[in-house]
C-alpha positions as CSV (number, residue, x, y, z in Angstrom):
1,M,-48.0,49.9,-181.0
2,E,-47.6,46.9,-183.4
3,E,-44.6,45.8,-181.4
4,N,-46.6,46.0,-178.2
5,Q,-49.5,44.1,-179.6
6,T,-47.3,41.2,-180.8
7,M,-46.1,40.7,-177.3
8,V,-49.3,41.4,-175.3
9,T,-52.6,41.4,-177.1
10,E,-55.0,41.7,-174.1
11,F,-55.1,42.4,-170.4
12,V,-57.2,41.0,-167.6
13,L,-58.6,43.6,-165.1
14,L,-58.5,42.0,-161.6
15,G,-60.9,44.6,-160.2
16,F,-62.2,43.8,-156.7
17,C,-61.2,40.3,-155.5
18,L,-64.0,39.9,-152.9
19,G,-65.8,36.7,-154.0
20,P,-68.9,36.1,-156.3
21,K,-71.5,37.0,-153.7
22,I,-69.9,40.4,-152.9
23,H,-69.4,40.9,-156.6
24,R,-73.1,40.6,-157.3
25,I,-73.9,43.1,-154.5
26,L,-71.4,45.5,-156.0
27,F,-72.8,45.0,-159.5
28,A,-76.3,45.9,-158.3
29,S,-75.1,48.9,-156.3
30,F,-72.7,50.2,-159.0
31,S,-75.4,49.8,-161.7
32,L,-77.7,51.9,-159.6
33,F,-75.1,54.6,-159.1
34,Y,-74.3,54.5,-162.9
35,A,-78.0,55.0,-163.7
36,F,-78.3,57.9,-161.3
37,T,-75.1,59.5,-162.9
38,L,-76.5,59.2,-166.4
39,L,-80.0,60.3,-165.4
40,G,-78.8,63.3,-163.3
41,N,-76.4,64.7,-165.8
42,G,-78.8,63.9,-168.7
43,V,-81.6,65.9,-167.0
44,I,-79.2,68.8,-166.4
45,L,-78.2,68.8,-170.1
46,G,-81.8,68.6,-171.2
47,L,-82.9,71.5,-169.0
48,I,-80.0,73.7,-170.0
49,C,-80.5,73.0,-173.8
50,G,-84.3,73.3,-173.6
51,N,-84.7,76.4,-171.4
52,S,-83.6,79.8,-172.8
53,R,-83.4,81.2,-169.3
54,L,-80.5,78.9,-168.6
55,H,-78.5,80.0,-171.6
56,T,-76.0,81.9,-169.4
57,P,-72.3,81.4,-168.9
58,M,-72.7,79.6,-165.6
59,Y,-75.0,77.0,-167.2
60,F,-72.8,76.8,-170.3
61,F,-69.9,75.6,-168.1
62,L,-72.3,73.3,-166.2
63,S,-73.5,71.7,-169.5
64,H,-69.9,70.9,-170.4
65,L,-69.2,69.5,-166.9
66,A,-72.2,67.3,-167.3
67,I,-70.9,66.0,-170.7
68,V,-67.5,65.3,-169.1
69,D,-69.1,63.4,-166.2
70,I,-71.3,61.3,-168.6
71,A,-68.3,60.5,-170.8
72,Y,-66.1,59.8,-167.7
73,A,-68.6,57.3,-166.3
74,C,-69.3,55.6,-169.7
75,N,-65.5,55.1,-170.1
76,T,-64.8,53.2,-166.9
77,V,-68.0,51.9,-165.4
78,P,-69.4,49.4,-168.1
79,Q,-66.1,47.5,-168.2
80,M,-66.0,47.4,-164.4
81,L,-69.6,46.0,-164.3
82,V,-68.7,43.3,-166.9
83,N,-65.7,42.3,-164.8
84,L,-67.8,42.0,-161.7
85,L,-69.9,39.3,-163.4
86,D,-67.0,37.8,-165.4
87,P,-63.7,38.5,-163.7
88,A,-61.7,36.4,-166.3
89,R,-63.0,38.4,-169.3
90,P,-60.1,40.2,-170.9
91,I,-59.8,43.6,-172.5
92,S,-57.9,44.1,-175.7
93,F,-54.6,46.0,-175.8
94,A,-56.1,48.6,-178.1
95,G,-59.3,48.9,-175.9
96,C,-57.1,49.3,-172.7
97,M,-55.0,52.0,-174.3
98,T,-58.2,53.8,-175.5
99,Q,-59.7,53.6,-172.0
100,T,-56.5,55.1,-170.5
101,F,-56.4,57.9,-173.0
102,L,-60.1,58.8,-172.5
103,F,-59.7,58.7,-168.7
104,L,-56.7,61.1,-168.8
105,A,-58.4,63.4,-171.3
106,F,-61.7,63.7,-169.4
107,A,-59.9,64.0,-166.0
108,H,-57.7,66.8,-167.2
109,T,-60.6,68.6,-168.9
110,E,-62.7,68.4,-165.8
111,C,-59.9,70.0,-163.7
112,L,-59.7,72.9,-166.1
113,L,-63.5,73.3,-166.4
114,L,-63.7,73.5,-162.6
115,V,-61.2,76.4,-162.7
116,A,-63.2,78.2,-165.4
117,M,-66.4,77.7,-163.3
118,S,-64.7,79.2,-160.2
119,Y,-63.6,82.2,-162.3
120,D,-67.1,82.6,-163.5
121,R,-68.4,82.7,-159.9
122,F,-65.6,85.1,-158.9
123,V,-66.6,87.6,-161.6
124,A,-70.4,87.2,-160.9
125,I,-70.0,87.9,-157.2
126,C,-67.0,90.2,-157.0
127,H,-67.6,92.2,-160.3
128,P,-71.4,91.9,-160.9
129,L,-71.6,95.1,-162.9
130,R,-68.9,94.0,-165.3
131,Y,-70.0,90.4,-165.5
132,T,-71.7,90.5,-169.0
133,T,-68.6,92.3,-170.4
134,I,-66.0,90.0,-168.9
135,M,-67.8,86.7,-169.4
136,G,-69.0,87.2,-173.0
137,W,-69.9,84.2,-175.1
138,R,-66.6,84.5,-177.0
139,D,-64.6,84.4,-173.7
140,C,-66.7,81.5,-172.3
141,S,-66.3,79.5,-175.5
142,A,-62.5,80.1,-175.5
143,L,-62.3,78.8,-171.9
144,V,-64.2,75.7,-172.7
145,I,-62.3,75.0,-176.0
146,T,-59.0,75.5,-174.1
147,S,-60.1,73.1,-171.4
148,W,-61.0,70.4,-173.9
149,A,-57.9,71.0,-176.0
150,C,-55.5,70.9,-173.1
151,G,-57.1,67.8,-171.6
152,S,-56.9,66.0,-174.9
153,L,-53.4,67.1,-175.7
154,L,-52.1,65.9,-172.3
155,G,-53.8,62.6,-172.9
156,V,-52.0,62.3,-176.3
157,V,-48.7,63.1,-174.6
158,H,-49.2,60.4,-172.0
159,M,-50.3,57.8,-174.6
160,G,-47.3,58.6,-176.8
161,L,-45.0,57.8,-173.9
162,I,-46.9,54.6,-173.0
163,L,-47.0,53.2,-176.6
164,R,-43.2,53.4,-176.9
165,L,-42.9,50.9,-174.0
166,P,-42.8,47.1,-174.5
167,F,-45.3,45.0,-172.6
168,C,-44.2,41.4,-172.3
169,G,-46.2,40.2,-169.4
170,P,-47.8,39.6,-166.9
171,H,-51.0,40.7,-168.5
172,Q,-53.0,41.2,-165.3
173,I,-53.9,44.8,-164.2
174,N,-54.6,45.1,-160.5
175,H,-57.4,47.7,-161.0
176,F,-61.0,47.9,-162.2
177,F,-60.0,49.9,-165.3
178,C,-56.8,50.7,-167.3
179,E,-55.5,53.3,-165.0
180,I,-52.2,54.7,-166.2
181,L,-50.0,53.9,-163.1
182,S,-51.4,50.3,-163.0
183,V,-50.7,49.9,-166.7
184,L,-47.1,51.2,-166.3
185,K,-46.4,48.5,-163.8
186,L,-46.7,45.9,-166.5
187,A,-44.1,47.5,-168.8
188,C,-40.8,45.7,-169.1
189,A,-38.8,48.9,-169.6
190,D,-37.7,51.9,-167.6
191,T,-40.8,54.1,-166.9
192,T,-39.0,56.9,-165.2
193,L,-39.8,59.4,-168.0
194,N,-43.5,58.5,-167.8
195,K,-43.7,59.1,-164.1
196,V,-41.8,62.4,-164.4
197,V,-44.3,63.5,-167.0
198,I,-47.3,62.4,-164.9
199,F,-45.9,64.3,-161.9
200,A,-45.3,67.4,-164.1
201,A,-48.8,67.2,-165.6
202,S,-50.2,66.8,-162.1
203,V,-48.6,70.1,-161.1
204,F,-50.0,71.7,-164.2
205,V,-53.6,70.5,-164.0
206,L,-53.9,69.9,-160.2
207,V,-51.7,72.1,-158.1
208,G,-51.8,75.1,-160.3
209,P,-55.6,75.1,-160.9
210,L,-56.3,74.3,-157.3
211,C,-54.3,77.4,-156.2
212,L,-56.4,79.5,-158.7
213,V,-59.6,78.0,-157.4
214,L,-58.6,78.7,-153.8
215,V,-57.7,82.3,-154.7
216,S,-61.0,82.8,-156.5
217,Y,-63.1,81.4,-153.6
218,T,-61.1,83.4,-151.0
219,R,-61.9,86.6,-152.9
220,I,-65.5,85.4,-153.2
221,L,-65.7,84.8,-149.4
222,V,-64.4,88.3,-148.7
223,A,-67.0,89.8,-151.1
224,I,-69.8,87.7,-149.4
225,L,-68.8,89.0,-146.0
226,R,-69.1,92.6,-147.3
227,M,-72.6,92.1,-148.6
228,Q,-75.3,94.2,-146.9
229,S,-78.2,91.8,-147.7
230,G,-78.3,88.8,-145.3
231,Q,-80.4,86.8,-147.7
232,G,-77.9,87.4,-150.6
233,R,-75.0,86.6,-148.3
234,R,-76.6,83.2,-147.3
235,K,-77.5,82.4,-150.9
236,A,-74.0,83.1,-152.2
237,F,-72.3,81.4,-149.3
238,S,-74.4,78.3,-149.7
239,T,-73.7,78.0,-153.4
240,C,-70.0,78.6,-153.2
241,S,-69.4,76.4,-150.1
242,S,-71.0,73.4,-151.9
243,H,-69.0,74.1,-155.0
244,L,-65.8,74.3,-152.9
245,C,-66.6,70.9,-151.3
246,V,-66.8,69.2,-154.7
247,V,-63.6,70.9,-155.9
248,G,-61.8,69.9,-152.7
249,L,-62.9,66.3,-153.0
250,F,-61.9,66.1,-156.7
251,F,-58.6,67.8,-156.5
252,G,-57.7,66.4,-153.1
253,S,-58.1,62.7,-154.1
254,A,-56.3,63.3,-157.4
255,I,-53.3,64.9,-155.6
256,V,-53.2,62.0,-153.1
257,M,-53.2,59.5,-156.0
258,Y,-50.6,61.1,-158.3
259,M,-48.4,63.2,-156.1
260,A,-48.2,61.5,-152.7
261,P,-45.6,58.7,-152.1
262,K,-47.1,55.5,-153.4
263,S,-45.9,53.4,-150.5
264,Q,-48.4,55.1,-148.3
265,H,-51.4,54.1,-150.4
266,P,-52.0,50.3,-151.0
267,E,-53.5,49.3,-154.3
268,E,-56.9,48.4,-152.7
269,Q,-57.1,51.9,-151.2
270,Q,-56.2,53.4,-154.6
271,K,-59.2,51.6,-156.1
272,I,-61.5,53.1,-153.5
273,L,-60.2,56.5,-154.2
274,F,-60.8,56.1,-157.9
275,L,-64.4,55.2,-157.2
276,F,-64.9,58.9,-156.4
277,Y,-64.0,59.7,-160.1
278,S,-66.1,56.9,-161.6
279,F,-69.2,57.3,-159.4
280,F,-69.4,59.8,-156.7
281,N,-68.1,63.0,-158.4
282,P,-70.2,62.5,-161.6
283,M,-73.2,61.6,-159.5
284,L,-72.9,64.4,-157.0
285,N,-72.0,67.2,-159.5
286,P,-75.6,67.6,-160.8
287,L,-77.0,67.6,-157.3
288,I,-74.6,70.1,-155.9
289,Y,-74.0,72.4,-158.9
290,S,-77.4,72.4,-160.5
291,L,-80.3,70.8,-158.7
292,R,-79.8,72.9,-155.6
293,N,-80.1,76.0,-157.8
294,A,-83.4,77.8,-157.7
295,E,-83.4,78.5,-161.5
296,V,-82.8,74.8,-162.3
297,K,-85.6,73.8,-159.9
298,C,-88.0,76.2,-161.5
299,A,-87.1,74.9,-165.0
300,L,-87.5,71.3,-163.9
301,R,-90.9,72.1,-162.3
302,R,-92.1,73.7,-165.5
303,V,-91.1,70.7,-167.5
304,L,-92.9,68.3,-165.1
305,C,-96.0,70.5,-164.9
306,K,-96.1,70.7,-168.7
307,E,-95.8,66.9,-169.0
308,T,-98.5,66.3,-166.4
309,H,-100.8,68.8,-168.2
310,S,-100.3,67.1,-171.6
311,Q,-101.1,63.7,-170.1
312,L,-104.3,65.0,-168.5
313,V,-105.4,66.6,-171.8
């Protein structure tokens, strides 16, 4: 790292080259999205922590998903907002490498958490009588710890391979944050090993988990179709279909970014795809996974009623 820093000490993120007026509009829009992301996930975390009825495995996983989404947004969005107002403002080499590591760690962790959540729904719907036995707190904690540990470990592996490379200019990254593929383009050495490891990691945390998710939801769909109660069937199908949409959006865009031939995806198009990770997924996850849920709505209603009552008193 010392050798790298003596050659390149900072980078400039080019972001969106659309002109000052458009940049101000984007700044206002993205700031609003960022606030909604923090507020939505913060509300979900507060409700789950403060309501004993939500201390179940499903909400345990949701709380960790909310933490990942908040961390994910805080890692990429503030720097992007700064660059919209001041495009020439640089980011230090150490800051850029830290942002790359955190992006990889949180992205990998979210992939694995989504798999754990799909398994939780599979057990709840397909094996309801054995749910409390299979999804005990020790098992849930093990799944969450494994997700965080694997995500962080993969991030460390990628960073170790990046820091061995010399960066001798240019120092402009054609992205709105230090995305790993954009950073590798600035290395003045062979990056074949890095790209092979990225592809292998994509198979491990994208293709493999996506297959597990699809198998889980296929089994869930079969179980739903066998339900006798029409109301129960509609409720289960509504919940799982919305979950599957988010999973498909997250995994689909990631597979397109890291496994499809790069010549088919211009850099500007790649930036738009990454907006899903920075804004739309973290903002939509609370709405789709939690706020559409009757238990969460009741908990939120109780909190609002309690606050209104305390103000009146």
